VMD Tcl script that draws the C-alpha trace (Angstrom):
set ca {
  {113.76 -151.26 119.84}
  {111.83 -153.63 122.10}
  {108.91 -153.46 119.65}
  {111.26 -154.39 116.79}
  {112.67 -157.30 118.83}
  {109.15 -158.51 119.54}
  {108.31 -158.24 115.82}
  {111.45 -160.15 114.77}
  {111.01 -162.90 117.38}
  {108.15 -165.44 116.87}
  {105.29 -165.22 119.29}
  {105.69 -168.91 120.30}
  {109.47 -168.72 120.81}
  {110.54 -168.34 124.45}
  {113.02 -165.59 125.16}
  {115.73 -165.12 127.72}
  {117.50 -167.74 129.78}
  {114.20 -169.19 131.01}
  {113.29 -170.44 127.47}
  {115.86 -171.45 124.87}
  {118.62 -169.44 126.51}
  {119.22 -167.36 123.35}
  {119.99 -163.67 123.13}
  {117.72 -161.52 121.00}
  {120.58 -161.00 118.48}
  {121.79 -164.66 118.49}
  {120.62 -167.04 115.75}
  {121.39 -170.36 117.52}
  {123.41 -171.72 120.41}
  {127.16 -171.84 119.87}
  {127.21 -169.08 117.23}
  {128.62 -165.75 118.45}
  {126.74 -162.51 117.88}
  {127.95 -160.54 114.86}
  {127.32 -156.84 115.54}
  {127.70 -155.95 111.85}
  {125.02 -158.42 110.77}
  {122.76 -157.34 113.63}
  {123.12 -153.70 112.59}
  {122.41 -154.54 108.92}
  {119.31 -156.53 109.87}
  {117.98 -153.73 112.06}
  {118.57 -151.09 109.36}
  {116.79 -153.32 106.82}
  {113.84 -153.87 109.16}
  {113.51 -150.12 109.66}
  {112.94 -149.80 105.88}
  {110.08 -152.32 105.93}
  {107.10 -150.55 104.24}
  {104.44 -152.79 105.76}
  {102.53 -152.62 109.02}
  {104.34 -152.28 112.26}
  {101.62 -153.64 114.61}
  {98.58 -155.94 114.70}
  {96.17 -152.98 114.96}
  {97.49 -151.44 111.73}
  {97.22 -154.80 109.93}
  {93.63 -155.36 111.16}
  {92.66 -151.80 110.09}
  {94.09 -152.32 106.58}
  {92.31 -155.68 106.26}
  {89.00 -154.16 107.41}
  {89.35 -151.31 104.89}
  {90.05 -153.72 102.02}
  {87.13 -155.97 103.06}
  {84.68 -153.05 103.17}
  {85.91 -151.81 99.76}
  {85.51 -155.29 98.29}
  {82.02 -155.66 99.70}
  {81.04 -152.28 98.30}
  {82.42 -153.24 94.86}
  {80.53 -156.56 94.97}
  {77.29 -154.80 95.84}
  {77.71 -152.32 92.97}
  {78.51 -155.14 90.51}
  {75.50 -157.17 91.72}
  {73.16 -154.19 91.40}
  {74.44 -153.47 87.88}
  {74.07 -157.16 86.88}
  {70.55 -157.49 88.21}
  {69.53 -154.22 86.50}
  {70.92 -155.56 83.21}
  {69.12 -158.89 83.59}
  {65.85 -157.08 84.36}
  {66.25 -154.93 81.27}
  {66.98 -158.01 79.12}
  {63.89 -159.76 80.44}
  {61.75 -156.68 79.78}
  {62.95 -155.78 76.28}
  {64.86 -158.71 74.80}
  {63.70 -161.84 72.90}
  {65.46 -165.19 72.47}
  {67.27 -165.51 69.12}
  {69.87 -168.18 70.01}
  {69.19 -171.82 69.08}
  {71.26 -174.68 70.30}
  {72.68 -177.01 67.61}
  {71.56 -180.61 67.35}
  {73.23 -182.96 69.81}
  {75.86 -185.07 67.92}
  {75.77 -187.73 70.69}
  {72.03 -188.29 70.44}
  {71.19 -191.98 70.70}
  {74.65 -192.82 72.12}
  {75.04 -194.05 75.69}
  {75.87 -191.51 78.25}
  {79.17 -191.37 80.10}
  {77.61 -192.99 83.16}
  {76.13 -195.80 81.06}
  {79.45 -196.35 79.25}
  {81.32 -196.48 82.57}
  {78.68 -198.81 84.05}
  {78.93 -201.11 81.02}
  {82.73 -201.22 81.23}
  {82.54 -201.87 84.96}
  {80.08 -204.75 84.45}
  {82.27 -206.22 81.69}
  {85.30 -205.92 83.96}
  {83.42 -207.60 86.79}
  {82.33 -210.42 84.44}
  {85.91 -210.92 83.26}
  {87.11 -210.83 86.86}
  {84.50 -213.42 87.92}
  {85.55 -215.65 84.99}
  {89.21 -215.25 85.90}
  {88.42 -216.00 89.56}
  {86.52 -219.17 88.56}
  {89.41 -220.30 86.35}
  {91.90 -219.48 89.08}
  {89.89 -221.34 91.73}
  {89.53 -224.34 89.39}
  {93.30 -224.28 88.76}
  {94.00 -224.01 92.50}
  {91.58 -226.88 93.16}
  {93.23 -229.06 90.49}
  {96.63 -228.15 91.92}
  {95.47 -229.11 95.41}
  {94.05 -232.39 94.11}
  {97.34 -233.10 92.30}
  {99.30 -232.28 95.46}
  {96.99 -234.54 97.51}
  {97.44 -237.33 94.96}
  {101.22 -236.83 95.06}
  {101.09 -236.90 98.85}
  {99.05 -240.11 98.78}
  {101.49 -241.66 96.31}
  {104.44 -240.56 98.44}
  {102.72 -241.89 101.57}
  {101.99 -245.22 99.83}
  {105.57 -245.44 98.57}
  {106.88 -244.61 102.03}
  {104.56 -247.17 103.63}
  {105.73 -249.81 101.12}
  {109.35 -248.84 101.75}
  {108.75 -249.04 105.51}
  {107.11 -252.45 105.10}
  {110.02 -253.68 102.94}
  {112.46 -252.29 105.48}
  {110.57 -254.03 108.31}
  {110.59 -257.33 106.40}
  {114.29 -256.93 105.65}
  {114.92 -256.01 109.28}
  {113.05 -259.10 110.44}
  {115.11 -261.20 108.03}
  {118.32 -259.60 109.30}
  {117.24 -260.13 112.88}
  {116.43 -263.79 112.13}
  {119.83 -264.25 110.45}
  {121.50 -262.54 113.41}
  {119.67 -264.82 115.85}
  {120.66 -267.89 113.85}
  {124.28 -266.70 113.67}
  {124.29 -265.97 117.41}
  {122.79 -269.39 118.10}
  {125.44 -271.07 115.93}
  {128.20 -269.04 117.59}
  {126.82 -269.92 121.03}
  {126.60 -273.58 120.04}
  {130.16 -273.51 118.72}
  {131.37 -271.72 121.84}
  {129.62 -274.27 124.04}
  {131.19 -277.10 122.01}
  {134.66 -275.52 122.34}
  {134.04 -274.93 126.02}
  {132.99 -278.57 126.52}
  {136.06 -279.75 124.57}
  {138.26 -277.46 126.68}
  {136.88 -278.84 129.89}
  {137.29 -282.39 128.58}
  {140.95 -281.71 127.68}
  {141.40 -279.93 130.97}
  {140.01 -282.95 132.85}
  {142.23 -285.31 130.80}
  {145.28 -283.17 131.58}
  {144.38 -283.16 135.25}
  {144.05 -286.93 135.11}
  {147.45 -287.26 133.45}
  {149.03 -284.91 135.96}
  {147.46 -286.81 138.85}
  {148.97 -290.05 137.50}
  {152.55 -288.60 137.53}
  {154.95 -289.48 140.39}
  {155.10 -287.09 143.30}
  {158.88 -286.12 142.90}
  {160.34 -284.55 139.80}
  {162.83 -286.71 137.84}
  {166.54 -285.67 137.98}
  {167.75 -283.26 135.36}
  {169.42 -284.64 132.30}
  {171.90 -282.93 130.01}
  {170.74 -282.34 126.48}
  {174.25 -282.75 125.10}
  {174.19 -279.31 123.42}
  {176.91 -276.81 124.37}
  {175.59 -273.57 125.80}
  {176.29 -270.14 124.34}
  {178.13 -269.02 127.49}
  {180.56 -271.97 127.35}
  {181.11 -271.38 123.62}
  {181.89 -267.70 124.27}
  {184.27 -268.60 127.11}
  {186.05 -271.13 124.91}
  {186.36 -268.54 122.13}
  {187.80 -266.03 124.57}
  {190.42 -268.52 125.80}
  {191.42 -269.29 122.20}
  {191.80 -265.57 121.40}
  {193.93 -265.00 124.53}
  {196.13 -267.96 123.59}
  {196.57 -266.73 120.01}
  {197.35 -263.21 121.25}
  {199.99 -264.52 123.65}
  {201.59 -266.59 120.89}
  {201.72 -263.65 118.50}
  {203.13 -261.37 121.21}
  {205.89 -263.91 122.03}
  {206.79 -264.29 118.36}
  {206.92 -260.49 117.95}
  {209.18 -259.99 120.96}
  {211.44 -262.79 119.75}
  {211.73 -261.13 116.32}
  {212.39 -257.79 117.96}
  {215.21 -259.21 120.04}
  {216.75 -260.81 116.95}
  {216.57 -257.54 115.03}
  {218.02 -255.50 117.89}
  {221.16 -257.67 118.24}
  {223.84 -256.91 115.55}
  {224.88 -259.88 113.45}
  {228.42 -258.74 112.78}
  {231.05 -256.43 114.24}
  {233.82 -254.53 112.50}
  {237.31 -255.33 113.45}
  {238.60 -252.87 115.99}
  {241.85 -252.32 114.23}
  {240.30 -251.28 110.86}
  {238.50 -247.93 110.24}
  {237.04 -247.19 106.83}
  {237.21 -243.39 106.53}
  {235.52 -243.35 103.13}
  {232.55 -245.23 104.58}
  {232.38 -242.82 107.48}
  {232.47 -239.87 105.11}
  {229.87 -241.52 102.94}
  {227.62 -242.13 105.97}
  {228.15 -238.56 107.18}
  {227.29 -237.23 103.73}
  {224.22 -239.44 103.53}
  {223.19 -238.31 107.02}
  {223.78 -234.68 106.00}
  {221.79 -235.15 102.77}
  {219.06 -236.89 104.70}
  {218.93 -234.11 107.27}
  {218.95 -231.51 104.48}
  {216.10 -233.31 102.73}
  {214.19 -233.55 106.00}
  {214.69 -229.84 106.61}
  {213.48 -229.10 103.07}
  {210.45 -231.29 103.68}
  {209.92 -229.59 107.01}
  {210.24 -226.13 105.41}
  {207.87 -227.17 102.61}
  {205.39 -228.50 105.18}
  {205.70 -225.33 107.24}
  {205.25 -223.21 104.09}
  {202.20 -225.24 103.18}
  {200.82 -224.85 106.68}
  {201.56 -221.13 106.56}
  {199.90 -220.92 103.16}
  {196.86 -222.75 104.51}
  {196.78 -220.36 107.46}
  {197.08 -217.40 105.09}
  {194.28 -218.77 102.87}
  {192.12 -219.39 105.90}
  {192.87 -215.91 107.19}
  {192.13 -214.40 103.78}
  {188.88 -216.37 103.56}
  {187.86 -215.26 107.04}
  {188.85 -211.66 106.28}
  {186.94 -211.85 102.98}
  {183.86 -213.03 104.83}
  {184.36 -210.28 107.42}
  {184.83 -207.66 104.69}
  {181.77 -208.99 102.85}
  {179.72 -208.80 106.03}
  {181.10 -205.33 106.81}
  {180.31 -204.25 103.24}
  {176.81 -205.71 103.58}
  {176.34 -203.93 106.92}
  {177.65 -200.70 105.39}
  {175.33 -201.08 102.41}
  {172.43 -201.85 104.72}
  {173.26 -198.80 106.83}
  {173.51 -196.65 103.72}
  {170.22 -197.99 102.37}
  {168.62 -197.52 105.78}
  {169.98 -193.98 105.99}
  {168.78 -193.28 102.43}
  {165.38 -194.74 103.24}
  {165.26 -192.69 106.43}
  {166.23 -189.56 104.52}
  {163.70 -190.38 101.80}
  {161.02 -190.98 104.44}
  {161.95 -187.74 106.16}
  {161.90 -185.93 102.79}
  {158.54 -187.48 101.90}
  {157.19 -186.56 105.34}
  {158.54 -183.03 104.90}
  {156.96 -182.85 101.43}
  {153.69 -184.21 102.80}
  {153.87 -181.67 105.63}
  {154.48 -178.88 103.11}
  {151.51 -180.09 101.06}
  {149.38 -180.25 104.20}
  {150.52 -176.77 105.17}
  {149.68 -175.50 101.67}
  {146.26 -177.18 101.79}
  {145.70 -175.79 105.31}
  {146.70 -172.30 104.19}
  {144.46 -172.59 101.14}
  {141.59 -173.87 103.30}
  {142.06 -171.01 105.75}
  {142.26 -168.49 102.91}
  {139.19 -170.05 101.27}
  {137.38 -169.89 104.63}
  {138.36 -166.23 104.99}
  {137.21 -165.55 101.43}
  {133.98 -167.39 102.16}
  {133.41 -165.30 105.29}
  {134.26 -162.20 103.25}
  {131.80 -163.16 100.50}
  {129.14 -163.92 103.10}
  {129.80 -160.52 104.70}
  {129.63 -158.75 101.34}
  {126.56 -160.68 100.14}
  {123.36 -158.68 100.82}
  {120.87 -160.14 103.24}
  {117.42 -161.23 102.11}
  {115.96 -158.40 104.18}
  {118.25 -155.92 102.42}
  {117.27 -157.31 99.01}
  {113.56 -157.28 99.90}
  {113.42 -153.82 101.49}
  {116.17 -152.10 99.50}
  {119.69 -151.53 100.85}
}
mol new
graphics top color blue
foreach p $ca { graphics top sphere $p radius 0.5 }
foreach p [lrange $ca 0 end-1] q [lrange $ca 1 end] { graphics top cylinder $p $q radius 0.2 }
display resetview
């Protein structure tokens, strides 16, 4: 078994934990050892018809080499014997046909001619290309010179214009300075004249004089006094009228009582009170109606909001149920896919187990 392990394992591959750390029956790290596969591989290797060691292989190779050498020697001896016999007894009867390419250049000459023609064409193309490059460089140099001349002319024009602008600016500054100096001199002249006039005034200020124009404060005070006076007059007239209205102008004789008038007044008072009560009841009914309308409007708004909240809750609950249903459906689909994947993986493992190994196919199961 150790010999089989050494045959299955490469000579350069380290073994044991000191090398790659792999077991003899493990294909790579992380993959567990499958005893069934290991057993199938070992049974297949036992059916291998070839050599089992290096000595057997070298012996077979040496045998085949010696047999081949012997066969070569026999063939060579037979060939040389036949050639000797042909030289001794045979005569030449074969004649080569005339060469159809006689007078034509050979392949080497044809190739050399084509190469020389290609080189000539290449040299001509190179000369034309160099001439074109040279003309292009000359054109670029001429364009550069033209651009440089144009730029120099533009710079010179700009310098001339700048000098003109600077000269205009200096003239304008000189004029502004001259004007400012003239205004300054005029200011100081006026200032000196004013100082002279002030120095000629008397030392004490003259007494104040009235302008004769009424001030706004005095006008407002006068207007206020007029308004107070008018208000007092109107108040006195009103109180006088009120006293005249309050005092009766006539008096009934004490000895005469008009019962019909009293009844008429009582009836009028009763009708008036009845009308006032009707008006009061109508007003109260209107107020109650307004309260009822306001209450109904408020209750309608409350019911509308409650209905909206209820509808929102129902929609939210429906959405939640739909989301839960969709999640449940998605979970079912995922479970189905997972189950199918697991089953497919199991089937794959089963197919891999049932599939014959290359060693089994090569050596016969």
